[in-house]
N, C-alpha and C positions, 0 to 999 in steps of 0.2 A: 640409325637403328642400332648400331654396335654398342653406343654409349648407353642407350635405353637397357639393354638386355644386362650390361653390366651393373647398372643403377638397380636393376630388379633382383640381380643376384646379391648385391651388398645388401639390400634392404631386407631380403630373405635371411641371409646370415646374421643380420642384426636382430630380426624377429627371433629366429632359433636362439641366440645367445640370450636375449631377454626371457624367453620361455625356460631355457635350462636354470638360469638365475632364479626364476621364481619357484620352479620346482625344487631346487635347493634349499631356497628359504622356507617353503612349507614342509620339507622334510624336516630341516632344523628345529622349526618351531614345534612340530608335532613329536619330536623326541626330547624336547626340553622338559615337559612334564614327567616323563618316564626317568630321566635322569636326576630331576629334583626328587622324586619319589624314591629312587634308590639311594640318592644321599641322604635322605630323611631316614630310611630303614636302616643305613649303616649307623648313622648317628644314635638311632634308638637302640639296636643290638649292641653297640659300644657301651651305651649307658647302663644297659642290663647285665653286661658281663662285668662291668666295674662294680655295680650295686650288689651284684650277687656274693662277691667276696665279703660284704658287710650284713647283709639280710640274714645269714645264718645265726647272727648273734642276737636277733630281735625276738621278743617273746616275754612273756610274764615271768617265767621260771628260767633265769640265766644263771650258771654257776658262776662262782668267784674266778674259776680257771677260763671260762669263755670270757668273762669280763676282762680279764687280763690279757687274754689274746686278742682281744678287739683293741684294747688300749695300745698294745705293742704295734699290731697293724696299722692302726691311724698314725700312731708316731712315725712309723716306718714310710708311709705314704707322705705325711706333712714334711718330712725331711728330704724325700727324694722327688717332690713333686717340680713342675716346671713353673714359670713365671706366670704363664696364662690359666693355670690350674686352679681352681679355689681350694682352699684350706679346710680340711674336714674338723669340724668341732663336735664334741660330744657334750651333750646336755643330760645330766643326771636327775631325774625326778622320782626320787625313792622315799619320799616323805609318806606316802600311802603304803608302802610295803617293808618299812623299818621293822616291824614285828614278825616278818616272815622269814628272815634269816636266822640261822641257829648253827651252832658249832659244836663240838665235842672235843675236850681236852684229852690227849692221850697219855 
C-alpha cells in the first residue's frame, strides 16, 4: 500500500510538471507574435529616422545649396557605413528641368 501511494504521488508530480511546461510553452508562443511586432516596429522606426535625414532634399525646387548638402551627406554616409549597410547612390534626372535653373552674375 505504501508503494502505491508513492507511485501516485510521483505520477501527480509528473503531471504537474507536464502542466507547467505546457503553460510555459503557451505563454512563450503567445508572446512571440508581440515580440515580432515590436521588432518590426523598431526596424520601421529606424528606417524612418534614417530616411528623414534625406527626405528634406526631395522636391521639384531644390536649391544648389541643398543639392550640395545632400551630396556631402551621402558622401559622408557612404564613407562611414558598415559592411552590411547598403551604399546610397544619387540618380540625377534633370533633363526635364534644365530650363528652370537660372543664376545672376554679381
